C-alpha positions in Angstrom: 44.3 -39.6 50.3 42.2 -42.1 48.3 41.7 -39.9 45.2 45.5 -39.5 44.9 46.0 -43.2 45.1 43.4 -43.8 42.3 45.0 -41.1 40.2 48.4 -42.6 40.6 47.0 -45.9 39.3 45.2 -44.3 36.4 48.0 -42.1 35.0 51.2 -43.1 36.8 53.4 -42.0 34.0 54.4 -45.5 32.9 54.2 -47.2 36.3 53.6 -51.0 36.1 50.0 -50.6 37.3 49.0 -47.8 34.9 50.6 -49.5 31.9 48.7 -52.7 32.6 45.4 -51.2 33.7 42.5 -51.9 31.4 39.9 -50.0 33.4 37.6 -48.0 31.1 34.8 -47.0 33.5 35.2 -45.6 37.1 32.6 -44.4 39.5 33.8 -42.4 42.5 30.4 -41.0 43.3 29.8 -40.1 47.0 33.5 -40.5 47.9 34.4 -37.1 49.2 36.9 -36.4 46.4 36.8 -32.6 46.8 38.9 -30.1 45.0 42.2 -31.6 46.0 41.2 -35.0 44.8 39.9 -33.5 41.6 43.4 -31.9 41.1 45.0 -35.4 41.4 42.4 -37.0 39.1 42.8 -34.2 36.6 46.6 -34.8 36.4 45.8 -38.5 35.8 43.2 -37.8 33.1 45.8 -35.6 31.4 48.3 -38.4 31.2 48.7 -40.1 27.9 48.3 -43.5 29.5 45.0 -42.9 31.3 42.6 -45.6 30.0 39.3 -44.1 31.2 36.4 -43.6 28.8 33.8 -42.9 31.6 34.2 -41.2 35.0 31.4 -40.5 37.5 32.3 -37.9 40.2 28.8 -37.0 41.3 28.2 -35.8 44.9 31.9 -35.1 45.7 32.0 -31.4 46.6 34.3 -30.6 43.7 33.2 -26.9 43.6 34.5 -24.5 41.0 38.2 -25.2 41.9 37.8 -28.9 41.2 35.8 -28.3 38.0 38.6 -26.0 36.7 41.2 -28.7 37.5 39.2 -31.2 35.4 38.8 -28.6 32.6 42.6 -28.4 32.4 42.8 -32.2 32.0 40.2 -32.1 29.2 42.5 -30.0 27.1 44.9 -32.9 26.6 42.7 -36.0 27.3 41.7 -37.8 24.1 39.9 -40.9 25.6 37.3 -39.8 28.1 33.9 -39.9 26.5 31.5 -39.5 29.5 31.9 -37.3 32.6 29.3 -37.0 35.3 29.7 -34.0 37.6 26.2 -33.6 39.1 25.6 -32.4 42.6 29.1 -30.9 43.1 28.4 -27.2 43.9 29.9 -26.1 40.5 28.9 -22.5 39.6 29.7 -20.3 36.6 33.4 -20.1 37.3 33.8 -23.8 37.3 31.7 -24.2 34.2 33.9 -21.6 32.5 37.0 -23.8 33.3 35.3 -26.9 31.9 34.2 -25.0 28.8 37.9 -23.9 28.2 38.9 -27.5 28.4 36.2 -28.7 26.1 37.2 -26.2 23.4 40.3 -28.4 22.9 38.7 -31.7 23.4 37.1 -33.8 20.6 36.5 -37.0 22.6 34.0 -36.1 25.3 30.5 -36.8 24.1 28.5 -36.5 27.4 28.9 -34.1 30.2 26.4 -34.1 33.1 26.4 -31.0 35.2 22.9 -31.5 36.6 22.0 -30.0 40.0 24.9 -27.6 40.2 24.6 -23.9 40.3 25.6 -23.2 36.7 23.5 -20.2 35.6 22.3 -19.1 32.2 25.1 -16.4 32.1 27.6 -19.3 31.7 25.9 -20.7 28.5 27.6 -18.3 26.0 31.0 -19.6 27.3 30.2 -23.1 26.0 30.1 -21.8 22.4 32.8 -19.2 22.6 
């Protein structure tokens, strides 16, 4: 699975590749990452040695499950500043998972959830 290979390179827990990687921006838009790939990428984003400042995952069918996985990663990630998640079929449950991660994250400055199914009922969760 391609997303798993990328995740291993990004946050390999001290692997030669992750410790020498200087990549700060990554676009995986339109790559079929899906919820399983989001889980692998979330684990990489949560690793202390993940160098990414910007990640584009638009049009990947992440759904709520994938958004929740990324939300978990945001709880510990202190480098990612920009995350693009447009067109991923994310609804209120996924937005809630992201909001939970953002409550513990001071680094992320830009989150794009455009063209998903996040409703107005999810808005209070962002400020809770």
